[in-house]
N, C-alpha and C positions, 0 to 999 in steps of 0.2 A: 574516826567513824566512817565506815564505808557508806556511800550513797551511790547506788548502783542498780540498773535494771539489767536482767538477763532474760531474753525470750527463749522459752523452751518448746515452742511450737504452738500452733493453733491460738487459744486464748490463755495460755499458761505462761505467766510472767513471774519470775522471782524479783521481788522489790526489796532491796536493802536500804532502809531509811529509818532515821531516829533510832538507831540501835536495834531495830526489829527487822526479822526476815519474814516477809509476807509473800504468800503465793496466791495467785489468782486462777480460778477455775481449772484445777489440775487435771489434765489428761495425759497420763504418764505411760500408757501401754501402747503397745504395737497395734492393737485392734480395740475398737469400741463398737460393739455390736457389728453392724454391717460395714463399718469404716475401717480402712486399712491406712496405717501411717506410712508415709513415704520417708525413708530414711530410719535410723536407729532411735528406738524410744529413749527418752533422756534418763529414765530412772528417777527414784525419789530423791530430791535435795535433803540435805541433813538439816536438822535443827530449825525447822520451821515453826515460828511463833503462832501465826494464825493464817487461816485460809479464807480468802474472800470469794464467795460463791455468788454470781451475779444472777443466775436462774437455774431451773431444774432440768433443762434439756440434758440428754445422756451425754453429749459432747462437752458439756460444761460442769455437770454434777456427775462424775464417774465414780461410784462408790469404790470400786476395787482400787482406784488410784488413791482415794482418800485413805484407805486402809494400808497403803504402802508407807504412809508418813509416820515416822516414829521418832521420838514420842509423839503421841497424838496432839495435834495443835488445836487451839480454839478455833471455831467456825463462826464466820460472820455471813448471814444469809437473809434472803427476803422473808418477811413475816409470813407464817403460814407453812414454812419448811420444817419446823422443828419435829413435828411427829414423824415424818419420814426419815429424818436424820436420827432420831432417837431409835426407831426400830432397827436401823442399820448399825447401831452401836455407837452412835455420836450424840450422847446426851448434852442438854443444856447449851445449844448454840445461841449466839446472839443474833436475834432477829430484828431487823430494821425495816422501816417504810422510808421512801424518799423524804429527805430532809432531816432525818434523824442521824446521830452521829455516835461514835464510841472512841474512847482514847485506848489505843494499844500501845502501852509504853510511851515513847515519845512522839507517836504518830496519831493525829486525829483522823479517823476514817469516817466520812460523811457519805450516806446513801443518797444517790441521785435518782431521778426518773430514767426509764429506758422505754423505747417504743418497740415492744417485742412480745410475742406470744408467751404466756406463763404457765402453760400446762406441762404435765409430766404424763405421758402415755404409757401404758393403758391404765386408766383408773387412779392416777396419782392426783396430788393436790394441784390447784390452780393458784399461783402466786402473782405478785406484781414484781417483774423483773427489775433488776437494779443495775446502775453503774455506781462507781465509787470515786470519790476525790480524797486523796492521801495527802495530809498536810503536815509540815513541820517547817524547817527553813526553806525546803523546797516543796512544790506541789505537783502531784500526778493525777491525771484523770484516767481511769480505766473504763471503757464504754461498755464492757461485756458485749452482748449482742443488742443492737439497737438500729432503728432508723433515725432520720432527723426528727427532732421534737421542738415545740415552741420555746421551751425553757433552756434549750442548749446554749444559747449565748450567755445566759447568766452564769454559766459554769466556770468561764475563764475571766481573766487570763491565768494560765497554769504554765508551769515550767515544761512539763511533758504531757502530751496526749497520747494514749495507747488506743489506736483506732482501728476497729475491724474494717478491711477493705475488700473481702470476698467471703467465700464459704467453702463447704466441702463438696460441691457440685457446680457445674456451670451455670445453673439457674438459681437465682436467689429469690426467695418468696418475700412476702411482706414482713417488715420489721428487721431489715438488714441494711447495712451500708455497703454499697459497691465502691469502686475507686473514686467515681465522680462525686458521689454523694459523701463520701469520707472527706474528700477535699472541701466540699461545702462546709461540713462539719468544723474542719480545721479553721476556715475563714470565720466561723461564729465563735468558736472557743478561743481562738488566738493564742495558741500554745507558743512557747519558744521553740520547742522541738515536738515533732510528730513521729511516732513510730507505727508503721503498719503492722497489724497482727491479723490473725484469723484467715490466713492464706498459706497454701503450699504445704500443708501438713497432713491432712486426712482426706481420702477420697472413698466413694463406695467401691466395694470389691468389683462391681460390674462396670465401673466407669474408668475409661482409660484417662490418664493424665494427658494435658495438652497445654496450649497456650493459656487456657483458662485458670490453670493451676499455678503457672510461673510468673505471669505477667502483671498480676494486679498491683504489686507495690510500685513497679516502674510507672504504670499507668496513673497510680495515685500521686507519685512525685510530679508527674508531668501536669496533672490537673492543679495540684497545689501551687506549682509555679505560676500558673495563670490566676487562680482564684484566692490564694493566701500567699504571696510572694515573700512575706516577712517570716514565714514558718520554715524552719530548717527540718527537711525530712530526712530521717536516718533509717534505712533499710537494713534490718538485721537478718542474718541467717539463724536457723535453729541453734541455740547455744550461745549466739552472740551477745555481748554486753555493751551498755552504754553508761559511762560514768556521769554522774550528775555534778 
């Protein structure tokens, strides 16, 4: 049985665990509204059993990307997202609030808190963003979009933490982890391995790429050596995999 993570860019990770193929926050296109992808779009992975949606922002819930997945997988999402997804052609999602869980094959998926805005503009629903802990013989924490929050230390230890370390522009608003705060998160969660995500994938059409775009994972690794020296940081390129 494969146990493997493959980072497809931004917050999209293919998790092969417990005989299931799970996909987080799929953004599979070369453009998402005003955001342009650097490099080739990954295309839809085959035979996805379920998609984990952390929140409703367009770079995390991209409806055209969901429609690329065939056959249609089950969706796990924050409570309050169901009507939006049903109108888009995805009926009967599994809606969770922090602390609730669902079994997907051999994997237990538990929703966690996340410190992030939960609105979908314009006029969309407001929901509580989530992270997820995936558990079987191994355990994986997917943070979604979040800042540090009080309960974060209770999430660990885990085998792997997928931690956002930047964003799609040089300035990060409230509710995000930068490289330093992501290292603080690693110190709280105590994963065996930390993989930086949410960097180096999308940028606004009007924003030139620069050091802000390429350096966050290296800065995260440097901060982690200081704040969480027991954590093994693995920096993946888009399409890169990590065997568990």
